[in-house]
C-alpha positions in Angstrom: 9.1 236.0 -137.8 6.1 233.8 -137.2 6.4 234.1 -133.5 6.9 237.8 -133.7 3.6 238.2 -135.8 1.8 236.1 -133.5 2.5 238.0 -130.3 2.2 241.3 -132.0 -1.4 240.4 -133.1 -2.1 239.2 -129.6 -1.2 242.8 -128.3 -3.6 244.4 -130.7 -7.2 245.1 -130.1 -8.1 241.8 -131.7 -5.9 239.1 -130.1 -5.5 236.0 -132.2 -7.5 233.0 -131.3 -5.4 230.5 -133.4 -2.1 229.4 -132.3 0.8 229.7 -134.9 2.0 226.7 -136.8 5.3 225.2 -135.4 8.4 226.4 -137.2 10.1 224.2 -139.6 13.5 223.2 -138.1 15.8 221.7 -140.8 19.1 221.5 -139.0 20.3 219.3 -136.1 22.1 222.0 -134.0 23.1 220.5 -130.6 21.1 221.8 -127.7 24.0 223.4 -126.0 24.8 225.3 -129.0 21.3 226.6 -129.2 21.3 227.7 -125.7 24.5 229.5 -126.2 23.2 231.2 -129.3 20.5 232.9 -127.2 23.4 235.3 -126.1 24.7 235.8 -129.6 25.3 239.4 -130.8 23.0 238.7 -133.9 19.3 239.3 -133.5 18.7 236.8 -136.3 20.7 234.1 -134.6 19.1 234.6 -131.2 15.6 234.4 -132.7 16.2 231.4 -134.7 17.7 229.7 -131.7 14.7 230.6 -129.5 12.4 229.2 -132.0 14.4 226.1 -132.4 14.4 225.5 -128.8 10.7 224.6 -129.0 11.3 221.4 -130.8 10.7 218.1 -129.0 13.8 216.8 -127.1 15.5 216.3 -123.9 16.3 218.8 -121.0 13.0 220.7 -121.2 13.9 222.4 -117.8 17.1 223.9 -119.3 15.4 225.1 -122.4 12.4 226.6 -120.5 14.8 228.5 -118.1 16.8 229.8 -120.9 13.8 231.0 -122.8 12.2 232.6 -119.8 15.3 234.7 -119.4 15.1 235.7 -123.0 11.6 237.2 -122.6 13.6 240.3 -121.5 15.8 240.4 -124.6 16.6 243.8 -126.0 15.1 242.8 -129.3 11.3 242.5 -129.4 11.7 239.9 -132.2 13.8 237.7 -130.0 11.7 238.1 -126.9 8.5 237.4 -129.0 10.1 234.2 -130.3 10.9 233.1 -126.8 7.4 233.5 -125.7 6.1 231.6 -128.6 8.4 228.7 -127.9 7.4 228.8 -124.1 3.8 228.4 -125.2 4.7 225.1 -126.9 6.0 223.5 -123.8 2.7 223.1 -122.1 2.6 222.8 -118.1 6.5 222.6 -118.1 6.7 226.4 -118.8 4.0 227.5 -116.3 6.4 228.1 -113.2 8.9 230.2 -115.3 5.9 232.1 -116.8 4.4 232.8 -113.4 7.7 234.2 -112.3 7.9 236.4 -115.3 4.5 237.8 -114.5 6.2 239.5 -111.5 8.8 241.3 -113.7 8.9 245.0 -113.4 9.0 245.4 -117.1 5.5 245.6 -118.7 6.9 244.1 -121.9 8.0 241.0 -120.1 4.6 240.6 -118.4 2.9 240.9 -121.6 4.8 238.2 -123.2 4.3 235.9 -120.1 0.7 236.4 -120.3 0.7 235.6 -124.0 2.7 232.4 -123.4 0.3 231.2 -120.6 -2.6 231.8 -123.0 -0.9 229.9 -125.7 -0.4 227.0 -123.5 -4.2 226.9 -123.0 -6.6 225.2 -120.4 -3.8 222.7 -119.3 -2.5 225.7 -117.2 -5.0 225.6 -114.4 -2.5 226.6 -111.7 -2.0 229.8 -113.7 -5.6 230.8 -113.9 -5.6 232.9 -110.9 -2.3 234.7 -111.9 -3.8 235.4 -115.4 -7.0 236.8 -113.9 -5.0 239.0 -111.7 -3.2 240.3 -114.8 -6.6 241.8 -115.9 -5.9 244.5 -113.2 -2.2 245.1 -114.2 -1.2 248.8 -114.2 -0.2 248.5 -117.7 -3.0 248.6 -120.4 -1.0 246.2 -122.8 -0.7 243.6 -120.2 -4.5 243.9 -119.3 -5.3 243.7 -123.1 -3.2 240.4 -123.4 -4.7 239.0 -120.2 -8.2 239.6 -121.6 -7.3 237.2 -124.6 -5.3 234.8 -122.4 -8.2 234.2 -119.9 -10.4 233.2 -122.8 -7.8 230.5 -123.8 -7.4 229.2 -120.3 -10.8 229.2 -118.9 -13.3 230.1 -121.7 -16.5 232.0 -120.5 -19.5 230.0 -120.1 -22.7 230.6 -122.0 -24.5 233.8 -120.7 -21.4 235.2 -119.0 -20.5 238.5 -120.6 -17.3 238.8 -122.5 -14.3 240.3 -120.6 -13.8 243.9 -121.3 -17.4 244.5 -122.5 -19.9 247.0 -121.3 -21.9 244.1 -119.6 -18.8 243.0 -117.9 -18.0 246.4 -116.8 -21.5 246.8 -115.2 -21.3 243.5 -113.4 -17.7 244.2 -112.1 -18.6 247.9 -110.8 -21.6 246.5 -108.9 -19.3 244.0 -106.9 -18.8 244.5 -103.3 -15.2 243.7 -103.5 -13.1 246.8 -104.4 -10.6 244.6 -106.1 -13.4 243.3 -108.4 -14.4 246.7 -109.2 -10.9 247.8 -109.9 -10.3 244.9 -112.2 -13.5 245.6 -114.1 -12.6 249.3 -114.7 -9.1 248.5 -115.8 -9.9 245.7 -118.2 -12.7 247.6 -119.9 -12.1 247.9 -123.7 -14.0 250.6 -125.7 -14.0 248.2 -128.7 -15.7 245.5 -126.8 -18.9 247.4 -125.8 -21.2 250.3 -126.4 -19.6 253.6 -125.1 -23.1 255.1 -124.7 -23.8 252.6 -122.0 -20.4 252.4 -120.5 -19.9 256.1 -120.0 -22.7 256.5 -117.4 -21.2 253.5 -115.5 -17.7 254.9 -115.5 -19.0 258.4 -114.4 -20.7 256.9 -111.6 -17.4 255.0 -110.7 -15.7 258.4 -110.3 -17.6 258.4 -107.0 -16.4 255.0 -105.9 -15.1 254.8 -102.2 -11.9 253.2 -103.4 -9.5 255.9 -105.0 -7.9 253.1 -107.1 -11.3 252.5 -108.8 -12.0 256.2 -109.2 -8.6 256.6 -110.9 -9.3 253.7 -113.2 -12.7 255.0 -114.2 -11.1 258.3 -115.0 -8.4 256.6 -117.1 -11.1 254.9 -119.1 -13.1 258.0 -119.6 -10.0 259.7 -120.9 -9.2 256.8 -123.1 -12.6 257.1 -124.6 -11.7 260.6 -125.6 -14.1 263.4 -126.8 -16.9 260.8 -126.7 -17.0 261.2 -122.9 -16.7 265.0 -122.8 -20.4 265.9 -122.6 -20.8 263.3 -119.7 -17.9 264.7 -117.9 -19.1 268.2 -118.2 -22.6 267.2 -116.9 -20.9 265.4 -114.0 -19.5 268.8 -112.8 -23.0 269.4 -111.3 -23.2 266.1 -109.7 -24.4 266.0 -106.0 -21.3 263.7 -105.1 -18.2 266.0 -104.5 -15.9 263.1 -105.5 -17.7 262.7 -108.9 -17.3 266.5 -109.3 -13.7 266.6 -108.4 -12.7 263.5 -110.6 -14.7 264.8 -113.6 -12.9 268.1 -113.4 -9.5 266.4 -113.4 -10.6 264.0 -116.2 -11.6 267.0 -118.3 -8.2 268.6 -117.8 -6.5 265.4 -118.8 -8.8 265.0 -121.8 -8.0 268.5 -122.9 -4.3 267.7 -122.9 -4.7 264.6 -124.9 -7.1 266.1 -127.5 -5.7 266.6 -131.0 
């Protein structure tokens, strides 16, 4: 349960900055038995085994490999417990977690990013991969990556927080389209002032890169009716791309309105 709550919190708008306390393991179940229990029919048995595998002991590689496979468990509780345990192994779990970041299922990628963040600064080889996850197509992965980056490589003084309006402004001004795309995708409304971010996003509707235009449109739709007036005004913009994207965004906004 502890592991499940920890990962669930990280998926929310305010990811946790404190690692959960290690679970209390009172039995002495043999390692091979615990590994076998990861395939048990019972969710409770699988979850307990996943947490117990985080305890100190031998055969780290076997445990990490088994827990990595468990990130795709059909039970969210079991998968979350596996992610929590992987976060306790430090650098030993990094190769497995990097592989999990390529999984086609967003739920697995979210947990892999969480575990990398839980490992913390010792995962320098994973820094690039976690930063790349800021541009993941799935919003839940991007939100988790925003938290994980802070754990792996905390922002220096004067550097805008990831996902903030200031971060958006800096990112959208970059020459590299990949940097602009990442900035638009990782923008989080709760981290900044929408009154300042909306003009930036509307301007990005005219970006030369269609992926950036799409990401800006997604962000504006995510802001909801707050962005409606700016989008209506953008219908008269001198840039035909802005006019076109604003029109599409307004249609999408109408579909999502309550």
